[in-house]
C-alpha positions as CSV (number, residue, x, y, z in Angstrom):
1,M,126.1,39.8,64.2
2,H,125.2,41.8,67.3
3,W,121.8,42.8,68.8
4,G,122.3,46.2,67.9
5,V,121.9,45.8,64.3
6,Y,118.1,44.1,65.1
7,L,117.6,47.3,67.2
8,L,118.4,49.5,64.0
9,A,115.9,47.4,62.0
10,A,113.2,47.8,64.5
11,A,114.1,51.7,64.6
12,G,113.7,51.6,60.8
13,V,110.5,50.1,60.8
14,F,109.3,52.5,63.6
15,A,110.4,55.3,61.4
16,S,108.6,54.3,58.2
17,C,105.3,53.5,59.9
18,I,105.3,57.1,61.7
19,S,106.7,59.2,58.7
20,F,104.0,57.2,56.4
21,Y,101.5,58.1,59.1
22,L,102.4,61.8,59.1
23,Y,102.8,61.6,55.1
24,K,99.1,60.6,54.8
25,K,97.9,63.4,57.3
26,I,99.7,66.2,56.1
27,N,100.8,65.4,52.5
28,K,104.2,67.4,52.4
29,F,107.3,66.4,50.5
30,K,109.7,67.1,53.5
31,I,107.8,64.0,55.2
32,L,107.6,62.0,52.3
33,A,111.6,62.4,52.1
34,I,112.0,61.1,55.6
35,F,109.5,58.1,54.7
36,I,111.7,57.3,51.4
37,A,114.9,57.7,53.9
38,S,113.5,55.3,56.4
39,L,112.6,52.4,53.7
40,L,116.3,53.1,52.4
41,F,117.7,52.7,55.9
42,I,115.7,49.4,56.4
43,L,117.2,48.1,53.1
44,I,120.8,49.5,54.6
45,V,120.1,47.4,57.9
46,A,119.0,44.4,55.9
47,G,122.1,44.4,53.9
48,M,124.2,44.3,57.1
49,I,122.0,41.3,58.4
50,V,122.4,39.4,55.2
51,S,126.1,40.0,54.3
52,P,127.8,37.8,56.9
53,I,125.4,35.1,55.8
54,I,126.3,35.3,52.3
55,G,129.9,35.5,53.0
56,E,132.4,36.7,50.2
57,G,132.0,36.5,46.6
58,M,129.6,38.0,43.8
59,G,126.6,38.2,46.2
60,A,128.6,40.1,48.7
61,V,129.9,42.6,46.3
62,I,126.1,43.3,45.0
63,I,124.9,43.7,48.3
64,S,127.5,46.0,49.4
65,Q,126.8,48.1,46.2
66,I,123.1,48.3,46.8
67,T,123.8,49.4,50.5
68,R,126.0,52.0,49.6
69,W,123.7,53.4,46.9
70,A,120.8,53.3,49.6
71,Q,122.8,54.9,52.0
72,I,123.8,57.8,49.9
73,F,120.2,58.2,48.5
74,S,118.9,58.0,52.1
75,I,121.4,61.1,53.1
76,A,120.0,63.1,50.0
77,F,116.4,62.6,51.0
78,V,117.2,63.5,54.7
79,L,118.9,66.8,53.7
80,S,116.5,67.6,51.1
81,S,113.7,67.2,54.2
82,L,116.0,69.5,56.4
83,L,116.2,72.1,53.9
84,L,112.4,72.4,53.8
85,F,112.3,72.8,57.4
86,L,114.9,75.4,57.2
87,K,112.6,77.1,54.3
88,N,109.7,77.1,56.7
89,M,112.0,78.8,59.5
90,K,112.9,81.4,57.0
91,P,109.8,82.2,54.7
92,V,112.0,84.7,52.7
93,Y,113.4,81.7,50.9
94,G,110.0,80.4,49.9
95,Q,110.5,81.0,46.1
96,F,113.2,78.6,46.2
97,T,111.3,75.5,46.9
98,G,112.3,73.5,44.1
99,S,115.9,74.1,44.8
100,Y,115.5,72.7,48.3
101,I,114.2,69.5,46.9
102,V,116.7,69.1,43.9
103,F,119.8,70.3,45.3
104,P,120.7,67.7,47.6
105,F,120.6,65.0,44.9
106,I,124.0,66.5,43.8
107,I,125.3,64.5,46.5
108,V,124.3,61.5,44.6
109,L,126.1,62.9,41.4
110,S,129.4,63.5,43.4
111,Y,129.3,60.1,44.8
112,G,129.1,58.5,41.4
113,L,131.9,60.5,40.4
114,V,134.2,58.7,42.8
115,Y,132.3,55.3,42.3
116,N,135.7,53.2,41.7
117,S,137.4,54.6,44.8
118,T,136.2,53.1,48.0
119,V,138.3,55.5,50.1
120,L,136.8,58.5,48.6
121,Q,133.4,56.9,48.9
122,N,133.8,56.3,52.7
123,F,134.9,59.9,53.0
124,L,132.2,61.7,51.0
125,I,129.6,59.4,53.1
126,N,131.4,60.8,56.4
127,I,131.3,64.3,55.1
128,Y,127.5,64.1,54.2
129,E,126.6,62.4,57.4
130,A,128.3,65.0,59.5
131,A,126.6,67.8,57.4
132,I,123.1,66.6,57.9
133,T,123.8,66.0,61.5
134,I,125.0,69.7,62.0
135,V,122.3,71.1,59.8
136,G,119.7,69.1,61.9
137,L,121.2,70.4,65.2
138,L,121.2,73.8,64.0
139,I,117.7,74.2,62.4
140,F,116.0,72.2,65.5
141,I,117.6,74.1,68.1
142,S,116.4,77.0,66.3
143,Y,113.0,75.8,66.1
144,S,113.3,74.9,69.9
145,Y,114.0,78.5,70.7
146,N,110.8,79.5,69.5
147,E,108.7,76.4,70.3
148,H,110.0,74.2,73.3
149,R,108.0,71.1,71.9
150,Y,110.6,70.8,69.3
151,F,113.2,70.2,71.8
152,I,112.7,66.3,71.7
153,I,113.6,66.6,67.7
154,F,116.6,68.4,68.8
155,A,117.4,65.8,71.5
156,G,117.1,63.1,68.8
157,T,119.7,64.8,66.6
158,V,121.9,65.0,69.6
159,F,121.8,61.0,69.7
160,F,122.8,61.0,65.9
161,L,125.7,63.3,66.6
162,L,127.2,60.8,69.3
163,S,126.5,58.1,67.1
164,F,128.5,59.6,64.5
165,I,131.4,60.5,67.0
166,I,131.4,56.9,68.1
167,N,131.6,55.9,64.6
168,M,134.8,58.1,63.9
169,L,136.7,57.9,67.0
170,L,135.7,54.4,68.5
171,P,134.6,52.1,65.7
172,S,135.2,49.1,67.7
173,Y,132.1,50.0,70.0
174,A,129.8,49.3,67.0
175,I,127.0,48.2,69.6
176,L,127.1,51.6,71.4
177,E,127.0,53.5,68.0
178,H,124.0,51.5,66.9
179,V,122.0,51.8,70.1
180,L,122.5,55.7,69.9
181,L,121.3,55.9,66.3
182,A,118.5,53.7,67.2
183,V,117.5,56.0,70.1
184,G,118.0,59.0,67.9
185,I,115.5,57.7,65.0
186,V,112.9,56.9,67.5
187,T,113.4,60.2,69.4
188,V,113.0,62.4,66.3
189,L,110.3,60.8,64.8
190,S,108.4,60.5,67.9
191,G,109.1,64.4,68.3
192,F,107.7,64.8,64.5
193,L,104.5,63.0,65.7
194,L,104.1,65.0,69.0
195,V,104.9,68.4,67.3
196,N,102.5,67.7,64.7
197,D,99.7,66.9,66.9
198,Y,100.4,70.0,69.1
199,L,100.3,72.2,66.1
200,Q,97.2,70.9,64.6
201,Q,95.4,71.0,68.2
202,T,96.4,74.6,68.9
203,A,97.0,76.5,65.7
204,G,95.5,74.1,62.9
205,E,98.8,74.0,61.5
206,T,101.1,71.1,60.7
207,L,105.0,70.3,60.5
Protein backbone atom coordinates (compact mmCIF):
# COMPACT_ATOMS: atom_id res chain seq x y z
CA MET A 1 0.00 0.00 0.00
CA HIS A 2 1.66 3.26 -1.13
CA TRP A 3 1.13 6.71 0.34
CA GLY A 4 -0.90 7.88 -2.66
CA VAL A 5 -3.90 5.94 -1.36
CA TYR A 6 -3.79 7.85 1.94
CA LEU A 7 -3.55 11.06 -0.06
CA LEU A 8 -6.78 10.03 -1.79
CA ALA A 9 -8.38 9.43 1.60
CA ALA A 10 -7.39 12.93 2.74
CA ALA A 11 -8.76 14.40 -0.50
CA GLY A 12 -12.03 12.53 0.01
CA VAL A 13 -12.41 13.88 3.54
CA PHE A 14 -11.63 17.39 2.28
CA ALA A 15 -14.24 17.05 -0.49
CA SER A 16 -16.93 15.79 1.88
CA CYS A 17 -16.28 18.62 4.36
CA ILE A 18 -16.34 21.36 1.71
CA SER A 19 -19.38 19.97 -0.11
CA PHE A 20 -21.30 19.56 3.16
CA TYR A 21 -20.42 23.15 4.11
CA LEU A 22 -21.62 24.40 0.72
CA TYR A 23 -24.81 22.35 0.89
CA LYS A 24 -25.67 23.83 4.29
CA LYS A 25 -25.20 27.29 2.78
CA ILE A 26 -27.04 26.94 -0.53
CA ASN A 27 -29.18 23.77 -0.19
CA LYS A 28 -29.04 22.59 -3.83
CA PHE A 29 -29.19 18.99 -5.01
CA LYS A 30 -26.16 19.36 -7.26
CA ILE A 31 -24.05 20.11 -4.17
CA LEU A 32 -25.75 17.37 -2.14
CA ALA A 33 -24.88 14.95 -4.96
CA ILE A 34 -21.23 15.95 -4.72
CA PHE A 35 -21.33 15.44 -0.94
CA ILE A 36 -22.81 11.93 -1.31
CA ALA A 37 -20.28 11.10 -4.03
CA SER A 38 -17.49 12.27 -1.69
CA LEU A 39 -18.69 9.95 1.07
CA LEU A 40 -18.84 7.07 -1.40
CA PHE A 41 -15.32 7.94 -2.56
CA ILE A 42 -14.10 7.67 1.04
CA LEU A 43 -15.73 4.23 1.21
CA ILE A 44 -13.95 3.22 -2.00
CA VAL A 45 -10.56 4.33 -0.66
CA ALA A 46 -11.25 2.58 2.65
CA GLY A 47 -11.80 -0.60 0.63
CA MET A 48 -8.44 -0.06 -1.10
CA ILE A 49 -6.75 0.24 2.30
CA VAL A 50 -8.51 -2.70 3.92
CA SER A 51 -8.28 -5.20 1.02
CA PRO A 52 -4.55 -6.01 1.39
CA ILE A 53 -5.07 -6.54 5.12
CA ILE A 54 -7.96 -8.95 4.65
CA GLY A 55 -6.24 -10.90 1.90
CA GLU A 56 -8.17 -13.44 -0.15
CA GLY A 57 -11.41 -15.17 0.72
CA MET A 58 -15.03 -14.19 1.27
CA GLY A 59 -14.07 -10.98 3.05
CA ALA A 60 -12.14 -9.80 0.00
CA VAL A 61 -15.10 -10.62 -2.26
CA ILE A 62 -17.47 -8.61 -0.06
CA ILE A 63 -15.10 -5.63 0.07
CA SER A 64 -14.70 -5.78 -3.71
CA GLN A 65 -18.45 -5.75 -4.31
CA ILE A 66 -19.03 -2.90 -1.85
CA THR A 67 -16.35 -0.73 -3.45
CA ARG A 68 -17.57 -1.48 -6.99
CA TRP A 69 -21.14 -0.50 -6.19
CA ALA A 70 -19.91 2.56 -4.30
CA GLN A 71 -17.92 3.50 -7.40
CA ILE A 72 -20.88 3.19 -9.76
CA PHE A 73 -23.23 5.14 -7.46
CA SER A 74 -20.55 7.81 -7.00
CA ILE A 75 -20.27 8.19 -10.79
CA ALA A 76 -24.06 8.50 -11.05
CA PHE A 77 -24.21 11.24 -8.40
CA VAL A 78 -21.36 13.20 -10.01
CA LEU A 79 -23.00 12.99 -13.45
CA SER A 80 -26.32 14.14 -11.95
CA SER A 81 -24.55 17.15 -10.44
CA LEU A 82 -22.81 17.97 -13.72
CA LEU A 83 -26.09 17.84 -15.64
CA LEU A 84 -27.60 20.30 -13.17
CA PHE A 85 -24.66 22.64 -13.79
CA LEU A 86 -25.44 22.25 -17.48
CA LYS A 87 -29.09 23.12 -16.83
CA ASN A 88 -28.02 26.35 -15.12
CA MET A 89 -25.85 27.21 -18.10
CA LYS A 90 -28.76 26.61 -20.52
CA PRO A 91 -31.96 27.82 -18.77
CA VAL A 92 -34.08 26.65 -21.71
CA TYR A 93 -33.67 23.14 -20.29
CA GLY A 94 -34.96 24.16 -16.87
CA GLN A 95 -38.28 22.34 -17.25
CA PHE A 96 -36.50 19.00 -17.29
CA THR A 97 -34.88 19.28 -13.84
CA GLY A 98 -36.21 15.92 -12.67
CA SER A 99 -34.64 14.18 -15.64
CA TYR A 100 -31.23 15.61 -14.80
CA ILE A 101 -31.46 14.07 -11.35
CA VAL A 102 -32.89 10.68 -12.33
CA PHE A 103 -31.34 9.94 -15.75
CA PRO A 104 -27.75 9.29 -14.50
CA PHE A 105 -29.01 6.48 -12.30
CA ILE A 106 -29.73 4.45 -15.43
CA ILE A 107 -25.98 3.88 -15.14
CA VAL A 108 -26.62 1.87 -11.99
CA LEU A 109 -29.21 -0.25 -13.79
CA SER A 110 -26.92 -0.92 -16.75
CA TYR A 111 -24.13 -1.92 -14.37
CA GLY A 112 -26.48 -4.36 -12.62
CA LEU A 113 -27.25 -6.02 -15.95
CA VAL A 114 -23.60 -7.09 -16.32
CA TYR A 115 -23.23 -8.04 -12.67
CA ASN A 116 -21.71 -11.44 -13.48
CA SER A 117 -19.07 -10.17 -15.92
CA THR A 118 -16.03 -8.48 -14.39
CA VAL A 119 -14.69 -7.54 -17.83
CA LEU A 120 -17.91 -5.75 -18.80
CA GLN A 121 -18.12 -4.11 -15.38
CA ASN A 122 -14.64 -2.66 -15.76
CA PHE A 123 -15.41 -1.59 -19.32
CA LEU A 124 -18.58 0.24 -18.24
CA ILE A 125 -16.85 1.95 -15.32
CA ASN A 126 -14.07 3.17 -17.63
CA ILE A 127 -16.64 4.48 -20.12
CA TYR A 128 -18.61 6.26 -17.39
CA GLU A 129 -15.49 7.81 -15.86
CA ALA A 130 -14.35 9.04 -19.28
CA ALA A 131 -17.82 10.46 -19.93
CA ILE A 132 -18.09 12.46 -16.70
CA THR A 133 -14.54 13.76 -17.17
CA ILE A 134 -15.27 14.99 -20.70
CA VAL A 135 -18.65 16.42 -19.69
CA GLY A 136 -17.01 18.23 -16.77
CA LEU A 137 -14.32 19.67 -19.02
CA LEU A 138 -16.85 20.96 -21.55
CA ILE A 139 -19.18 22.42 -18.93
CA PHE A 140 -16.55 24.24 -16.89
CA ILE A 141 -14.58 25.55 -19.84
CA SER A 142 -17.90 27.10 -20.95
CA TYR A 143 -18.44 28.55 -17.49
CA SER A 144 -14.84 29.85 -17.50
CA TYR A 145 -15.48 31.66 -20.78
CA ASN A 146 -18.18 33.77 -19.08
CA GLU A 147 -16.57 34.04 -15.63
CA HIS A 148 -12.84 33.44 -15.31
CA ARG A 149 -13.09 32.37 -11.66
CA TYR A 150 -14.55 29.07 -12.85
CA PHE A 151 -11.17 28.32 -14.41
CA ILE A 152 -9.91 26.75 -11.18
CA ILE A 153 -12.74 24.19 -11.42
CA PHE A 154 -11.87 23.57 -15.06
CA ALA A 155 -8.20 23.09 -14.04
CA GLY A 156 -9.32 20.46 -11.54
CA THR A 157 -11.14 18.54 -14.26
CA VAL A 158 -7.92 18.59 -16.31
CA PHE A 159 -6.21 16.78 -13.42
CA PHE A 160 -9.04 14.23 -13.52
CA LEU A 161 -8.42 13.72 -17.23
CA LEU A 162 -4.68 13.23 -16.68
CA SER A 163 -5.38 10.76 -13.89
CA PHE A 164 -7.74 8.81 -16.15
CA ILE A 165 -5.17 8.72 -18.97
CA ILE A 166 -2.49 7.42 -16.59
CA ASN A 167 -4.90 4.74 -15.36
CA MET A 168 -5.65 3.62 -18.91
CA LEU A 169 -2.22 3.84 -20.52
CA LEU A 170 0.27 3.53 -17.65
CA PRO A 171 -1.38 1.39 -14.96
CA SER A 172 1.98 0.67 -13.32
CA TYR A 173 2.17 4.38 -12.36
CA ALA A 174 -0.67 4.08 -9.87
CA ILE A 175 0.91 6.50 -7.41
CA LEU A 176 1.01 9.24 -10.07
CA GLU A 177 -2.61 8.50 -10.97
CA HIS A 178 -3.65 8.83 -7.32
CA VAL A 179 -1.72 12.05 -6.81
CA LEU A 180 -3.31 13.64 -9.89
CA LEU A 181 -6.76 12.48 -8.79
CA ALA A 182 -6.27 13.87 -5.27
CA VAL A 183 -5.03 17.20 -6.64
CA GLY A 184 -8.03 17.31 -8.98
CA ILE A 185 -10.47 16.71 -6.13
CA VAL A 186 -8.96 19.40 -3.92
CA THR A 187 -8.76 21.86 -6.83
CA VAL A 188 -12.38 21.38 -7.93
CA LEU A 189 -13.83 21.62 -4.42
CA SER A 190 -11.68 24.67 -3.64
CA GLY A 191 -12.98 26.18 -6.87
CA PHE A 192 -16.58 25.53 -5.84
CA LEU A 193 -15.94 27.29 -2.54
CA LEU A 194 -14.19 30.30 -4.08
CA VAL A 195 -16.73 30.74 -6.89
CA ASN A 196 -19.69 30.47 -4.53
CA ASP A 197 -18.22 33.09 -2.18
CA TYR A 198 -17.54 35.40 -5.13
CA LEU A 199 -21.07 35.02 -6.53
CA GLN A 200 -22.61 35.71 -3.14
CA GLN A 201 -20.52 38.81 -2.57
CA THR A 202 -20.92 40.32 -6.03
CA ALA A 203 -24.33 39.23 -7.28
CA GLY A 204 -26.15 37.72 -4.31
CA GLU A 205 -26.23 34.40 -6.20
CA THR A 206 -24.86 30.93 -5.51
CA LEU A 207 -23.43 28.04 -7.50
